[in-house]
N, C-alpha and C positions, 0 to 999 in steps of 0.2 A: 504494500500500500504506500501511497505517497508520504514522504517524510512529514510534511506539514499536517496532513490528516492524522498521522500517527501521534504526533506531539499533542495535537488538540484532543485526541482520544485519551491520552495519558492524563491530561489536566482534568477532563470531564469525569473520567472514572475515578480519579483520585478523590475528588470532592464527594462523589457518591459513596465511595468506600469508607471515608472517615466519618460518615453520619452515624450517630449513636443508635443503631438499630439493635434488634434482639440478639443477633450473633455477636456484635461487638460488646454488648452488655455481658453476654455469657463469657467472652474471653476475659473481660476485665474482672468479673467476679470470680471466675476460676483462678485467675492470678492472685486475687486477694485471699482466697481460701487455701489454695494448694501451691501457689508459686507460679512463676512465669513458665517454667518448663511444662507443667501440667496444662497451662493455658495454650501453649504452642501445640502440644499433642492433640488437645481437643479441636484445635483449629483445622486439623487435617480433615475432619469430617465436613467442615464448611467448604473447603477447597474442592473436595471430591464432589459435593453436591453441585457447586457452581460449574465445575467441569462438565458434569452430566447435562446441566441446563444449557450451557454454551453449545455442546454437541447437538443437543436436540434442536436448538435454534438454527445451527448451521445446516442441519438436515431438512429444515423446513417444517418440522413438526411443531415448532413453537407457534407458528401462525395458526395452526389448527387448534392448539390448546388455548391460545389467546381468544379465538373466536367462539369457543365452546363455553357456554354459560354453565353447563353441568360440571364440566371438568374444573372450571374456575372455582365453582362453589364447593366441590368436594375437597380440593386442595386447600381452599381458604378456611373452611370449617375445621378440617383436620389440623391445619397449622395453628389456628386459634386455640383449639382445645389443648394441643400439646404445650403451647406457651403458658396457658393458664395452669396446666398440670405442673409444669416446671416451676411456676411461681408459687404454687401451693407447697410443692416439695421443698423449695427453698425457705419459705416462711416457717414451716414446721420442722426444718432440719434439726437434728439433735446435735447439741454442742456440749462438750464436757471438758473440764480442765484436768490436767494431770501433772503432778509435781515431777514426775519422771520424764516429762516431755523432752524430746531431743532437739526440738526447734526452739528458736528464741522466744516465741510467743507463749509457749506452754499450753496452747489450745489445740485440741484435736477434733477433727471432723472425719466421719467415715469417708475414706477416699474411694470414689466410684470406680477407679481403675481406668486405664487408657481406653479400653473399649467403651466404657460408660461415657467418658468425656467426648470421644469421637462421635458416638451415637447421638448424643444430645445436640451437638453442633450440626451434624448432618441433617437430623430430622427438623431442626429449627429452620435451616436454610431451605431444604427441599419442600417444607410445608408453607412457604410463602409464595403464592401465585404471582405476586407483583414482580418477583425476580424474573420469571419467564417473560412477563410483559416487558420488563425493562430490557432484557437481552434482545427480544424481538423488535422493540421499537428503536433501541439505541444503535446496535451494531450495524444494521443496514445503512444508517445515515453516513457512515464513514467508508462505505464500499466504493471503490473506484470502478466504474462500469467497464473500463478498458483493461482491467486486470483480473486474474483468476480469483473467483470468490473464495475458494477453499483456502488458498494461501493467505488471503487477507483475514479470514476468520481465524486461522491458526495464529497469526501474529497478534490479533486483538485478544484472542483467548488467553494466550501465554502472558500477554501484558496485563490483562485484568487479574489473572490468578496471582501474578507476581506482586501487583499492587495490593491485592486483598491480603496476601500473606504478610506483607510488610505492615499493613494496618493492624492485623490481628496481633502481631508481635508487639506493636506499640501499645495496644490496649492491654495486652498481658503484662507488659512492663509497668504500665500505670497501676494495674491491679497488684503487681508485686510490691510496688512502693507502698500501697495502702496496707498490704499485709504486715509491713514493718511497724505500722502504727497500731495494730491490734494487740492490746495488752491484757485483755481479760475476756472471759466467756461472754460477758455482757456486750462487749464490743462486737464479737463475732455474731451474736444473736441480732444485734442491730444491723449489721451488714446483711445478714440473711433476710431480715424484714424489708430492707430497702431493695435488695435484689428481687425478692418475691413480689413486692408491690409493682416494680417496674416491668417485670415479665408478665404479670397478670394484666397490667394496663396495655402492654403491647399486644397481648392476645385479644383483648376487647377491641382495640383499635383495628386489628386485622379483621375481626369478625364484622366490623361496621364498614369496612372498605368496599369499594366496588371497582369495576374495571376502568372507570374513567379516571381513577386516582392511581395511575400506573407507575409512579415513581417509587423507588425503594428507600 
């Protein structure tokens, strides 16, 4: 794709990626609970989900999904329900202190494991129908008609995933800094309440959205 179009694409997708959506909130709160490394591991699920969505868009199936009210509704309600579930899970998460703690905070939470972190990020990303609409609406705007579409989609896809990976690491780093401020079980419970409230709010907003609001 032309260099100027690629640079404009980078700027556009960067500002989209840094928006504090559900996945970025997950990355930040995972970093605050378990550390930046855990946040980065969980982010793999998000990148896999977005890679699938970009592939679907490149194959032309994104247009079909975007035009289908039934498909949109199924994905939307499933994604909203999952976000609310994550919010409730965070709100009621068990926190306990232990004098024998090996980390500097002395606070332990049940670690969900790498698979659990990846699954949560993947389902959160794949359950947002606006992401499909975003890829379907945005990517074609940067396609040069005199160049092979497949190669251009590949360049945009790799660029988007690279930017998204950078952003999730940044949110994880912010969360990791917050982790250093947690000094008591009460602090951790407060963090969980904030995380739960924001995720439930995101679920409600997703449930109320429609296809005319197609930005991520």
